[in-house]
C-alpha positions, 0 to 999 in steps of 0.5 A: 456453495451446493447443499452436499456441502453444507451436510458435510459440515453440519453432519455429527461427530459420532459421523466424522468418526466413523467416515474419516478418511474419506471425509477428511478428503472431502472437507478440505476440498472444500475448505479450499474452496472457501479459503482459497480464493482471494476474495474473502468468503462470507461471514457466514460461508466462514462461519461454516468452514470454521465449524468444519474445523471443529468437527475435523478436529473432533474426527482426529483430521487436520489441514493440510499444509494449503489450507492452514494458511488460507484459513489463516489468513481468512480468519485474520481477513474479518480480524478474528487473528486470535482464531487465525494464531490459534489454527497455526499453533494447534496444527503444528501440535499436529505434525504440521511444518510450516516453512519459510513461506509459509512462515511470511504468509503468516506474519503478512497475515498477523500484521495488524494485531501482536502475533506477529512479532512472537511469531518471526521469533518462533521462527528464528528459534525453530531454525527457519531463516526469514527471506526477504519476504519476511523482513519487510512484511514486518518492517512495514507492519512497525512502520504503519504502527509508527515505531520506527526505531522497531523498524530501523532495527529489524532492517538492520538484523536483517542486512547483519544476517545476510538477507540483502533488502530489495527496491520494496523493502527500500520503499517501504523504508522511506515511506513510512519515515517520510509519513512521519515526518522524519526526511534527513532518514528517509533520505539517508535510506535512499542514499544506503539503497543508491550505494553512497552513506557519504553523502551528509547535504540533504540536497546532494542525496539525489546523485547518481551513484555506480556503485552496489545497489538497489535500483530505485523504480517509480514506487521509491520515487514517488515514496520520495518526491512525496514525501520532501513536497510534503516537507515543503522541500520541492527544490530537492522533489524537482532534481528528483524528479530530473534525476528518474530521466536521467535512470530511464524511469518513467514518472507514473501520475502519482508521482506527477501529482506530487509535485505539481502538486508541491509546486502549486502549495508552495507558490510557484505556479509557472512550474506547476504548469510545467509540470503540468504539462509535462504530464499531460503531453506523457497521456497523464491527467491530473487527479481533484485534487491536485486539479484543485491546487492549481486552480486555487494557485491561477486564483488567486494569481488573478490568472482567471482565463487560464484558470478557466483554460484548465478547467476544460481541460478537468471536464474533458480529461473526464474529472469530474470537478467538484464542489469545492471548484465549483465555487472557487471559480464561481465566488472568481468570475463574479469578483471579476464583473463576470456573471453570466460566465458565473452563472453559467458554471453554477448551471453547469454545477447544479447538472451536474449534481 
């Protein structure tokens, strides 16, 4: 930061009062330059911004609308939630009037603190209608805190108020319920998204429906496939995977990884290999944890040659095996008397360290 800018921050209060109009613009520019970037400033630089803010208040000067939001975001980014809330309240007392966009941003900033819901209630009281971003942000905050009933209630309020959920809202709800092991509820949300609430059987939630609905995207499918696999419902996950193609939604590496890992953990090796082949054919490479699952299953099935091929493919894809994979492979080779190969693999592991 230029020395002159730092001098503005450290300028005595009496000087700020004397030249408030000239300094106000410069300090607003300075705080904007500190807090206006996506990357958070260092603690030292943020302290300078806080000092400048304090000097501005003493001089009777206020932050502009953009700087209020950006300054609050930076304070929340370092865990100073109370301070951020105080800044916003203080600016409001001096004439700052938040709009829907500002409220949505601030709720996002405060979503890790109890102030978020208070701010939402205040927004409604002030007659500022929440938008889909505001609702979704608070729903996400509730789900992260494992407050599923609050998230569900807010979702119903959102729909009642005529704010139409988008694909991000639905994906957030589906993912949150799966992570909380609320599988049936997650499936119901998916059915509601597709516009079909008549279906009660889990296997039937994945029918393609042409009713009024919000089309799921690859992230929605990823949350569903991963959740179903973690709930040991790989059959349903596979059906959903196939439905993606019907919908014209191309699976990404996250979806492939989740399904392949699910098949491996369910002992369905042939299905896992089929997914592996499809994944490779579409230019995706599994992550190291999926490779571990596949190699582990191949070794348990005594298909050592195939396990070695998968290891070779892993190296070819520049995915470095970890010590778990090397150890399992060396152990497997020794058990079938292939000590020379085991020794070579051990040397390779030492070289990669």
